[in-house]
C-alpha positions in Angstrom: 0.0 0.2 0.1 1.5 3.7 -0.9 1.0 6.1 1.6 1.4 10.0 0.5 2.2 12.5 3.2 -0.1 15.5 3.4 2.0 18.5 2.8 1.1 22.5 2.8 2.1 24.5 0.5 4.3 27.5 0.9 6.3 30.1 -0.8 8.8 31.8 -0.3 10.1 35.9 -2.4 13.3 35.8 -2.4 16.4 37.7 -4.3 18.9 36.4 -6.5 21.9 35.6 -3.7 19.1 33.7 -2.1 18.1 31.8 -4.3 21.8 31.4 -5.8 22.0 29.3 -2.7 18.7 27.9 -3.2 20.2 26.5 -7.0 23.7 25.4 -4.9 21.3 22.7 -1.9 20.1 20.8 -5.0 16.7 22.9 -4.3 15.9 20.8 -1.6 16.4 23.3 1.6 16.9 26.9 2.3 20.7 28.1 3.6 21.1 29.6 7.1 20.3 32.4 8.1 22.6 35.8 8.0 23.1 36.9 12.1 20.6 40.1 11.1 18.2 37.3 10.2 16.4 36.0 13.2 13.7 34.3 11.3 13.1 32.3 7.9 9.2 33.6 6.7 7.5 31.6 4.4 4.4 33.4 3.5 1.1 31.4 2.5 0.0 32.9 -0.4 1.2 32.9 -3.8 0.1 37.0 -4.7 1.5 38.5 -1.2 4.6 36.7 -2.6 4.4 38.0 -5.7 4.3 41.8 -4.1 7.3 41.2 -2.2 9.7 39.9 -4.8 7.9 42.5 -7.8 7.8 45.4 -5.3 10.8 45.3 -2.9 13.3 42.3 -4.4 13.7 44.4 -7.9 13.9 47.4 -5.8 16.7 46.0 -3.4 17.9 43.2 -5.3 17.6 44.1 -9.3 15.7 41.2 -9.7 12.7 39.0 -7.6 12.1 35.5 -7.2 8.9 33.4 -6.2 9.2 29.7 -5.0 6.5 27.0 -4.0 7.5 24.1 -1.7 5.9 21.3 0.4 6.3 20.8 3.8 4.9 18.2 5.8 1.6 19.3 7.5 2.1 17.5 10.8 5.8 19.4 11.2 4.8 22.6 9.9 2.0 22.9 11.7 3.9 23.6 15.0 4.4 27.2 13.8 1.3 29.7 14.2 0.4 31.5 10.9 1.4 35.7 11.4 -0.5 37.9 10.4 2.1 40.9 9.1 -0.5 42.5 8.1 -3.6 42.7 6.5 -5.8 39.7 6.2 -3.4 38.1 3.4 -0.5 38.7 4.1 0.1 35.6 6.0 3.6 34.3 7.0 5.8 30.9 9.1 8.5 32.4 11.5 11.1 29.6 11.5 13.3 30.9 14.0 16.6 30.8 12.2 17.9 27.7 14.9 15.0 25.6 13.2 16.4 25.7 10.0 17.6 22.4 9.6 15.2 21.0 11.0 12.7 22.5 8.8 14.2 21.9 5.9 14.2 18.0 7.1 10.6 18.5 6.6 10.6 19.7 2.7 8.9 17.7 0.4 9.9 17.3 -3.0 11.9 20.4 -4.3 11.6 24.4 -3.8 10.7 24.9 -7.5 11.2 28.4 -9.4 8.1 29.3 -10.3 7.5 33.3 -11.0 10.5 35.6 -11.3 10.5 39.9 -12.1 13.3 42.0 -13.3 
């Protein structure tokens, strides 16, 4: 009998440097946070990820990207949804020191779904 693991779909807006690091990790993990980045925040909807990549990353980095990935639902439920603005501005806040464990629960590959220049 084949069982499928239940997953949650998350999105991550990112700039070119972080995307290069994801590529180096074979599209399977997020790189460690920098000292000034105490949390890793994937977002819960594609439109919000697009607006950050298009409106913030392009302005600051010259390009913005949106990735989509799946995480084990049981694991990711430990992180409460954070409303970072309007009712659709939803994020998960993963402490930097828990990122390795978070990465271990990614199911499949991280996919590049949008890019803006």
